[in-house]
C-alpha positions as CSV (number, residue, x, y, z in Angstrom):
1,M,-23.6,-15.3,-13.6
2,K,-21.7,-12.1,-13.8
3,T,-20.6,-13.0,-10.5
4,P,-17.8,-15.5,-11.7
5,L,-16.8,-13.3,-14.6
6,R,-16.3,-10.3,-12.1
7,L,-13.7,-12.0,-10.3
8,K,-11.7,-13.6,-13.2
9,E,-11.3,-10.4,-15.0
10,R,-10.3,-8.7,-11.1
11,L,-7.7,-11.8,-10.4
12,E,-6.7,-11.3,-14.4
13,Y,-6.0,-8.0,-13.7
14,L,-4.2,-8.1,-10.3
15,G,-1.8,-11.4,-11.8
16,G,-0.8,-8.9,-14.8
17,V,-2.7,-11.3,-17.5
18,T,-4.8,-7.4,-18.9
19,D,-3.3,-3.9,-18.6
20,A,-6.6,-1.9,-18.1
21,P,-8.3,-2.4,-14.6
22,P,-12.1,-3.8,-15.6
23,D,-15.3,-1.6,-16.1
24,G,-16.7,-0.3,-12.9
25,M,-12.6,-1.2,-10.9
26,R,-10.0,1.8,-10.3
27,P,-6.4,1.5,-11.4
28,L,-4.8,0.5,-8.2
29,S,-1.7,1.9,-7.3
30,P,1.9,0.8,-7.8
31,L,2.0,0.8,-3.5
32,T,-1.2,-1.2,-3.5
33,L,-0.1,-4.0,-5.9
34,G,2.9,-4.4,-4.1
35,L,1.5,-4.6,-1.0
36,F,-0.1,-7.5,-2.9
37,W,2.2,-9.4,-4.2
38,G,4.2,-9.1,-1.4
39,L,2.0,-11.0,0.7
40,L,1.5,-13.7,-1.7
41,I,5.3,-14.5,-1.3
42,C,5.2,-13.8,2.0
43,A,2.5,-16.4,2.4
44,I,4.0,-18.7,0.1
45,L,7.4,-18.7,1.5
46,A,5.1,-19.6,4.9
47,F,3.4,-22.9,3.1
48,S,6.6,-24.2,0.8
49,G,7.8,-27.3,2.1
50,Q,5.2,-28.3,4.2
51,A,3.9,-30.7,2.0
52,S,7.1,-32.3,1.2
53,K,9.2,-34.8,3.1
54,F,12.7,-34.7,3.0
55,I,14.1,-38.4,1.6
56,Y,17.4,-39.2,2.5
57,I,18.7,-42.9,1.5
58,D,22.6,-43.4,1.4
59,F,23.5,-46.7,-0.5
């Protein structure tokens, strides 16, 4: 049961919910956090619009 809790704590730290890193985790450098957020933004841009279809209705 500890694994889901640790994962949740780490994701909350990476997401900015908490300022202090969880026990046993070193604080991440600004470069590492920047790369993490940059990869997330690239993934969002790569997959945005893939599930929606453009519908044009001319009345």
